[in-house]
C-alpha angles and dihedrals in degrees: 000000000000092000090047090051092055093045089052090050091053092048093049093049089048091052091052100045102032102028100034098237118147122241087237087063102036103037100059091052090054093046090055088066092059117076100199128071096223090055092049089051093048091050090054091046092053095045093046091046095051090051091050095047102031100122091049092046089050091049092052090050092050089060093051104037130058090222136348121263113262144192113002090003094061095101087059090055088056089047087061089052088050090053094047091048091054093049095048105033111021131071093234115128110261094235092054094046091051099042095045092046091051090048089050088060089066090054088054092051092254099126090136091056101052094099091050093049092046091050094049092050093045089053091050088051092052101039115057088168088076087079096059102113099166092118095039126106119276089252089061096039093052099029094231133112115270095241093057092046090053092048094051095042088059095043098042109023092169098038110034095101090050090054093052091046090052091049089059093057127089111256116241123241111257122188130199113212115226100230090195088068107029139358119252091242092051091049092050088052090051091052091048092051088051090053094249116140114222141156139208104220100176118061091192091048104045094165090068108094125176120206116219090220131026117243144164101294092209088068094056121105113272099010095133091040093057096244094145148006132214109248133143114248091241091060091045089066091069098077091038092055094045090049100195119207128216117284095006121140108246131181124203094193100188099026110158128145086023108230094126093040090056093045091054090054092046088058094045115011093182093064120129091227127180114199107200131184134154093219107080092189094055089042089065086069088059091055092046092050093048091051094048091050093043094240133136135219141149103261115199131180103214143111111263088221091059095068093165090067098055116004114102095202101256118115122238128242093212135012129198110205109187093167128202107271146164091274089220089145095064101049092119088059095039106028094178091068091080090062099036097048115078131197089242089061094067102070095051090046092054091051091051092046092053091047091052092047093050091046095048091049089063089056094054123098119241103264091028129124132232124196114210112202140170136169089226133110095200115110091215089067096040128023094018091051090054093049091052093047096047090049089058101039115063092183093057127092136165121253125207112260111244115263092002104069093213131112095229136010127212107193112198122212111276095016104142084348092293134130120259111273141157129215136181126168117214128197125205115218114245 
């Protein structure tokens, strides 16, 4: 089983880096092949770790191998990264990490490479100096692609290193209490009685609860009863900022997987809420979340830009616009993003974001509010989008975000232990 786990990890990392699949797609399929929860968790730990440390793992290999393995042998190159990651970063006995990784090579049809893999890993074991990266490039030192390092150095000259350090950390487990089922205080008490340490960091956002240690959420009190959802505290601010009122018409324009949709309804169950998303498969998650939390909304699979296919002609009081973005604010939670996202992706994304913003604005009532949100840290997707939009729309103005007293909020990764996020609240003149 241990050799199979390592072979699966190598195949998953290969699928992400060489084939462009996301960990969210590839990892669950690998975990399905493992019967025990601890093995599923270890598989995730290894895959996430290789994604976080990839440039350094590659650099170590370059010092120990004449050339990397190519073509049909590429999964075995990733198996070597899996082995090195275990030796350097996990508390697995060295002999077990090496022997199981070598055995995994046989499962990957690499019988002829077992001696090479064993030699590389033995050298890593004996030579800690291989991990001295002081003279290496910034991409290796910070384990991020060069283009992203350059972008964030320019945008955050005093904070860019802090961002990359935060991206290398494991994200905490945040819960959002479903106030329609249980109060935040009562749920904190239930966690305490179950021996689960948790805190409530935001006085103005009492539903946001952070667990001191991650765990299997299905074992938490009230999972089946819909007492809570898993949602980072940064994302939990969306519904709070939009502040929907009973019976209002509200549009969640890019709603999948449904966390913010459900939060809006938890705040105001009588909303006439339309949950829209162009991805019908991901939209199924919205329906599942609504059912589990005992909430109701109009769920529509359609592109917000194609209003003729879904809009019923009546303007909305409030619109949540969590637009498609680079996701550069959630790299600590999805470490593969740094390798899947390319610099050339950003310009088309900003065009799409502006199109969606302009389109949604036409669906908003005079006197209504629109919350623009991304999980990006790139100014081109955030502050610069707002500047462009406000220059074109004379009936648009920025409102102060509740409790913060600022017109927009760029949350950086790790800030108050949250994901990176951006918010701006826009008002349409009556």
